[in-house]
C-alpha positions, 0 to 999 in steps of 0.5 A: 647829117654824119657826126663829128666824132662818127667822121673822126673815127672814119678817118682814124682808121682809114689812117692807122687801121682798126687797131688805132680804136684800141689805143687806151684813152689816157695815153691818147690825152697824154700824147696829145700834151696840156691843151685844151683838146687833151682837156676836152677828151678827158671830159668826153672820157668821163661821160663813159666808163669805156677806156679804149678810143674805138668804144669812147667815140661810138657812145652815145653818151660821148656824143650827147656831151660833145654836143655841150662841150661848146664850139671853141673846146669842139675845135680844140679836140679837132686840131689835137686830134689831127695833130696827135694823127700826124705825129703818130704816122710820122713815127710808124713811117720812120720805124717801118723805114728802119725795120726795112732797112735791117737785114737778118745778119745785122739783127743777129750781128746786133743780138750776139753783141747784146749776148742774146742771140739764142733769144731770137728764137723763143717765142713771139709771146715772149715780147707782149710784156713790151708791147703798146696797146694794153691787154688785148695786144699782150693776149694777141701776142700770147694767143694769137701769132705764131713764130718767134722774136726773130720774125716780129724783130725784122717786121715780118709777123703782124696780126689783128691790127697791131702794125709790123713796126709796134711788134718789131719795136716790142721785140727790140725791147724784149731783147735789150731787156734780156740783156740787161737781165743777163747782165744783171744775172752775171753780176748776182752770179758774182755775188752768189759764188762768195760764202756767207760767213753765217754757217746757216746762210752758207747751208741755205745758200747751198740749197738754194744754188741746186734749185736755182740750177735746176729752175733754170733747165726747166724755165729756159733760164727765163725768170718772171720780172719781180718788183721791188717791194714784191719778195717779203719775208715771214720770219715766223715761220721762217719763209720767202714769199712772192707777190705780183711778178708780171702778167704770168702772176695767177694771184696766188702768193708763193712761197719758199719755206725755209724750216729745215734748211738745216737739212738741205729741206726747202719747199714751195707752197703751193707746191710745183709753181710755174718754173719761172715764178719759182726761178724768180723766188729763188734768185731773189732768196739768193740776193738776200742771202749774198747781199748785205744792202738786200733789204731782207738780208738782216732780217734774214740773217735773225730768222735762220739764227734760231735752229728749226728745232727750237722753232719745233719746240716752241710750236708744241709748248704754244698748242699745249698753252692753248689746249689748256686754255680750251679746256672743257667744262663738261665730258661723258664718262662711263660709271661702273656700278656692281650688280647684286651678283657683284657684275659690273654694270656700266651706264654713261653719264655727262659731268660738269666742272665744278667751282673747285675745278672738280667734276660733278657725279653727273647726270645719266645720258643714253649711249645715243644722246652721248654719240650725238653730243658735241662732246669729243667721242674717241674710236674706243668710246664710239665702240664702247657706247655702241656696245651700251647701245644694246640694252638686252644683251647681258655681257653689253656692259663686259663688251664696253669695258673690254673697249675701254682699256686703258682710258681714262674716262671710266670711274665709279659710282662715286665718281672715283677714276677706274683702271681698265686692265686687260688680263687672260682668262682661265681655268682655275683650281682654287684653294678651299679649306681641305681642297680644291674648287673650280673657279674662273681666274681674271689675273689674279682674281678667282670667281666662283665657277656659279658666280661666273656662270651668268657672265660667260654665257653667250658672250665674247669678254667678262669683266670683274672689278675690284673696287679696293684697287680701282681696278677693271679686269677684263678679258676675251672668253672663247667658247671652250672656256665658257663651256667648262665654266658653265659645266662646273657651275652645275655642281660646284663643290670642293674636291677634298685633298684626299681626292685630288689624285682622282682629278689630275688626269682630268686636269690634263685633259682640261689643260690640253684644251683651255689655260689652266692654273692651279692652287697654290698646293697642287702647284707646288708638287708640279715638277717640270717635265725635261724633253726626251725626243724620239723620232717616229717613222711611219712608211707608205707607198711612197715614202714615210711620214716623219714626226719628231716627238716627246716621251711624256711617260714609258707609253705616252708621248706628245708631238714635240713643242705641241700640247698641254703644257700640264700633263698627268703621268704615274709618278716614280715608284708609284702608280698614283698620277703626278702633274708635271709641267713641260717647257713647250719652247724648249721641246721645240727649240731642241726638236728644230736642232735635232731636224737640222741635224737628221736633215729634215726641213729647216724648223719642222718637226713633221714631214713627209719623205717622197722617195725611199731615198729621202727616208733612207738618207734620214735613216743613215742620218740618225744612226750618226744620232745613237742616242736619238730613238726611232720608233717604227710600226709593229710591222717589223718588215717595215723597218730599215737597217742602215750598215755604211757606205760604198766607196771607190775603195772597195770598188773593183773593175773589169774590162776586156775586148768583146766583139764590137766594144769592150766589156765592162764588169765590177763589184763591191762588198758591203756588210758580207753582201757583193753588189755588181757595177750594173746595179750601183749603175742602175741606181745612179741612173735612176737618180738614186743615193743608196742601194737596198740590200737583202733582210731590210739592210741598204747601203749609201753610194757616197757623194764622191763615187756616185759623181764618178757612177754619174759620168760613166753611166753616160758612157757605159751601156747596155747591149743586147745581150745585157752586158755592160760595154763601153769604148776606148774613147770613153774610158776616162770616165770608166778607169775614174771608178776604181783607185788605182790597180782596182781596174783589171783590163786586157792588152788590148784595152791597155794598148788602145787607152796608152795610144789615146793618152800619149799618140797625138802629143807630137808637134803636127806639120801641114803637109807641103803638098798642100797648096794652101796657106791656111789661116790660124784657126784651119791650122788648128783645125787641121792640127785637131783632126790629125791627132785624132786621126792618129788614135784613131777616133772619129771626129766632127768637124762642125765649123760655121758655113763658109770657114773652109772645112773643105781645105781643113779636110783636104789637108788632113787627107794629104796628111794621110795619103800615105796611110791608105786610100781616101773615100769622101762622100758629098751630095751630088751637087758637090762633087766636082768642086771637090774636084776643083779644090783638090786639084787647086789645093791638094794636087798630089792626091789622085783625086776621081769621081766615083760616079756614072754607068762605068764607075763599077769597072774604073774601081775594078781595073784600078783599084784604089791605093795610097794616095788615092781620093774617091769622090761618091754622092750619099746616093751612090753609097747607099747603091754601091753598100756592098762594093764599097764596103768590101774596100778598106780606106785609111780615111772617110770624109762624110761632107754635108754630114746633116745627110746622116741625120736620119739613123734609119735612113738607108744612106746612114746604114750604107755609111755606118757600113763603110770600113775606114779607119778614121772617119771625119764628118764635116757639117755646119749644122750637125744638130738642126731639129732634134738630138737623134740627128746628132748621135745619128751622125756620131755613131757613124763617125765614132761608133759607141761613143754615145753608145746605143740609141735606146741608151742615148735616148733614155740619158740625154734626148729625152731629159734634155728635149722633154724635161729641159734638164740642162745638167743632162745638156751640160754632160752631153756637151762634155762628152761629145766636146773633145771629138767635135769642134766648132767655130763660128764666124764672129770669133775666128773672121772677124775680117769677114764684112757685115752680114745685115738681115732684114724682114720684109712684110708682104701684104696678101691682096684680097683674093689672095687672103681669101684663098688662105684663109679658106684653106685655114679654115678648112684645115683647122675643121679637118684636123680638130683632134689630130694625133701622131697617126695623122702627122702626115695630114697635118704636114701636107696642109701645112704645105698648101697654106705654105704655098698659098702664101707664096703663090696661089697658083702653087695650089689652085693653077687656074685661079688667076691671082696675081703673086703679092710675094712675087711682085714684092720680089720683082720690086726688091730685084729692081732696087738691086739691079739699079744699085748694081747688086748681085742676087741669090733667090731660095725658096723651097718650091722649085715651081716658084722658082719657075714662075719667078723665072718667068717674071725675069725673063719678062722684064729681060733681067739675066738669071740663072737657075739651078735645083734638083734636076739639074745635072752635076756637070751643069750645075758647076757650069752655072756656078762658075758663069755666075761668078763671072758676073754673066747674070744678075740673079741666081734662082736656087732650090734650097735643097740643091743650092743651099749646101757646098757652093760656093757664090761669093759674087752675089752680095745679097740673098732672098728667101722667098719662104721661110724654112722649118730649120733656121740653120738650112736657111743659114747654110744657104745664105753662107753660099755668099757670106763666107770666106773670099767674100770683100763686100757686106751681104744682106739677107732679105726674108720676104715673108707673108703676113698673117700666115703660117709664115709668121709661125714658122719664123718664131720657131726659128729662135727656138732651133738655134737655142737647141744647138746652141745648147749642145755646142755652147751649152745654152737651153734646149727645145724639143721637136714639134708633135703633130699637136703642136704642128696644128697650133701652127694651124691655128696661130692665124686665128688670133691675128685675123681677131686683131686684124679684124678689130683694126679694119675699117 
């Protein structure tokens, strides 16, 4: 038959759930009230240690006790449990009814009224301390339930037997407690704002307030709950201590130490406490500081009345008193006795304090026993004991004493204290009757060498006892001094006074090795030796070795500040040697002063001058100090003599007309010798400040003249005949060389220079025949072109792409129409564009295309005249070099002048051969890869400005590209600046819509990757050790890799492998077409564009295509069709469509494959992003991951730096060698390794 308690348990679980079994028995009995049922339950509970209802009802002991309590008690228990169960169910239903009726907005309104709306989002664990059910409920809330207080308050959260209504009640209690805390904190805040009257409390309050604000941020503003007596004060430290708070307490007391509060130094012990406990303690401290009624206020005020520094003093005094009380009764000492030879012998003794407080003589103990004893042994004593542990080492006692310098535990045999003092060991000559005797000096003590010899043999230190003074003298002794003592001890004797002079040279030699102390008699004869400094110069193949020395005697010298202090020299007027004492410190000081005066490195008396110029600079500086002697080797041919400086005053310069340039000559006289200008320029170009003359003489080129020669060296060049030449446009640098009147020139130079100075000063109006309103920067560009044209100086207009270089050039052509015919040279694709632009903006000009088979006949039948403009392509100019070269044009315009960047190309030579009074180059990229491109363009439009190529390469290209010389880069920028104008879009057209650049990675498929990696591996193997002679093989391999990165069919037509890049392009075009965008697609590979066209046709996407095979008229028609909106996509080859075209109908540009030079890509992108564009332009680069395309992109930054370096003064980068190109191919090896690590 089922037991009553088992049935009761089942009934309770059925009615209330398993959570009822976790009810505390005490609380159930309390809720039953006072009666026989509650008494019976308490009686049962006494039979077991279980405190929860469930375990109690299951306990065997409780079952047995229940059977013993009698029928009346059992009946009362049954009735009480029934009443308790019904009451519990009634409360649960009432609570559930209230919760279900509460809408969320009502909860929020209620919380807002209480001022705790933000607490609704707190974690549900916060309500743990308000939930009924004991520890297990709190733990369940902290660790077993997710959610926030809001859900709990709305009855939407439950867990493991905790009814929702209990959670809701706990949540509401929590919110009400938060409201009460907030109200209390508001009251506390009002109190905390008041400044305490006591200064110490005021300072503490300020520091506590700062801590409170910081901890409030860390704890979310919630402090642990603190009981009434939880915070105590320890006035002795002083510190405030926090004990138990709430369930977050970890059992450890938290202290806030107030020592140092005057400086705001407060600290927690232990450090880094839980923020909520720390916040509770700080707030309690603020209450104690501000609230006079607080139980801790009075004690805290009294504790802070004593400054912390006084507590510090008291603490130290207490420790000293305690130390006195702890004074030891025994100690270990080191006893020093003397051997028969007088050497100190040390042993270890243990002493006891006698009845009168005096130490006994002590008993001897071993060093090992002393180390193992309980006596306090310091580091010095331990070192001494270890030294004494080696009984067989003669120097053991000396080493022990050396360790005990300054220690108080060294005594004599009789127990008298001894002071161990460290001194210097010296070789001494001690006074004896009738002469001097060698000795070892230890401070004031003199030990005869025969006595000292056994002590110094194989020793690192030596000791000597002076008992009458209570001293032990110890000194380190080096090997040189030890050997000298041993040597002297073998023949110890007194050197008679009569023979003293014989040993003086020996004393000097000894003094050079070890410190020496003289006898009193000798010391009286020693006089100080004043420094006499001189400079020794020993030339070598590169430069020279230089040393500052001091003269010891007419025939001897020494390095200044180095060597023996005692020297033996011949006395004045006698052949007898005497001793003199050098002042090494003074010598060194005066040597450093001299070094600074003559330009040697700071505080150096020895130096090596690496170049002849450095040597000559030194000699010139020494020339200004006639009192300083210079010592040369005996070879007189190595000497150099400074004769003076060459300045502008004596230089005479001559300029006269030559065949192509103006010839330059000049000379200056110095010390009766004529020096040519060519020689001065050669020295400056070599970076030298001096010029050598005949007979070992040399002269300085003054700094002012050197700077002017440096500038002139950039523009004065040497012709093939070895003569100096210059162009008038660079005349400023030349004319600055000589003083007024010192430059002689012919009439042609004078006339051209005057025209350059004054010919372009007047106001220049925009031609009325120009049918265009120029923007401010375009007007400034036209005026700049016109001013240079007025003095027939060439110009490079290098504005950013899309800024209207064509209309500025048309303005110039209209301005100069009356001067004669003009020729415009442009790429074939731009001829029709020039024709249209001229008809639109300059209809007064008679413009015609010079192309086709009938061009020669048209030229003969209608020769160009003033107002005519011929338009020809670069290829036609190369073909018609003789015909066009026979004509003379007033103005020559070279559009997209990067076409003549190769100085050896036929088109460049043909352009250079054209006859024109004014030459203008238009290009957005005057410099793409290397400086030779800039030289090539400038040599066509302004011949001679940068000199011949050999001159330009030596002065600019090599120093900038190979050596990265910023000064040369700046000089080039300054030289071309008057004749090269560049404006960027960001500066002059802020109204242009934004330009957005995106990089989209393309992942190759597995078949594509296998083909690519195989080709790269083959290329790396085949090109190992490739040099410049294999450059074309390298480039061919790179091209194959670039093609494989785009579309495998470009290299392996029958591979049957789809192109991931074209697939990515089609996805992109689908997106763009759906958004109504117009797209330009550029590629270097025409076959790739054709493959893209096939895919577009299959998708029925409208497109146009333009490449090098497209005839000129058809190009113009297709451009116009795209601009009218007849196609969504325009496929363009980078070379044919990347320049000169206006394609502002597009708002997206896609680069299928990165090209070497970013300027070419930028120029292509600017077909869309240019004046006339009213929509943002997006540039997208499709780049195959882990391929050579990523390496090419990495080069873009270096290319941009080179361009900025010349045009804007930034750093430069050089062109790629064949080895560097192979490195690009190898660049994928590291990426393979990385990819292998990340591939599963």
